[in-house]
N, C-alpha and C positions, 0 to 999 in steps of 0.2 A: 737578700733573703734571710740573713741572720737577724737583722733588725725586725723584719716582719714576724719572724718566728718568736723573737723575744717579746714583742708587743702582744702577740696572740696568747702567749703563756701568761700574760698579765690580765687576760680577759678582754682585751680590746679587739674589735673587729677591724681587720686590715685587708685591703685589696691591693694587689700589685698590677701594674700595667707595663710589663716588660716588652710589649710588642713593638716598641719603637715608633709609635705614631707621633705626630706633631704634638707639642705641648698643648696647643689650643684644643685639639681633639681630646686629649687625655683629661684636661680640666673640664670640658663639657661633659664627658662621661662621668667624671667624679661628681660633678654638680647634679647630674640627673640621678645618680645613685642615692642622693639624699645626704651625702657626707657633708658635715659642716666645715671640714678642713681638708686640704691636700698637703701632703708632706713631699717635698722635692729633695731627693738625695741622688744627685748626679755625680759625675766624676769630680767636678770642682768642689762640690760640697764635701764629698768623702775626703778629698785631699786636705781640706781645711778643717775637717772634724766638726762640721756644722750641718744643720738641716734647715731648709726653708719651709716655713708654714705659710700657706696661702689660704685666706678665708674663702669659703664658698657659700652659696645659698643666701647671699645678701648679708653675711656677717658684717657687723660694723667695725670689726677689728682690722688693723692694717696688717700687711705681710710682716713676718718676723723671721729673723735668723737667730738660731740658738744652738748651743753646743749639743752635739748628738747625744751625749750622755744624759742631758736634761729632758729629752723628748718623752720618755715613758712617764715620768712624773707629771709633766705638763699635760699630756693627753689624759691621764687619769683625772687630773683636776678639771680639765675642760669637759670631760664626760659627765662629771658631777657625781 
């Protein structure tokens, strides 16, 4: 929630899916929303201080793992 709030304060649109649905359902929902990327921040990612970015909507980019602190700047760049 802290990360989502921080990203929103930077003017980014953020949706959370804390419902506990299977990842495949969460990704389908994110894809249907029109989002170009999904950020995965589970327990393992939090412990490692990273976030997984998964492309949606046919994005040609591969999945990426990056330091959590770099996420806001990267999302601003991707948003254009």
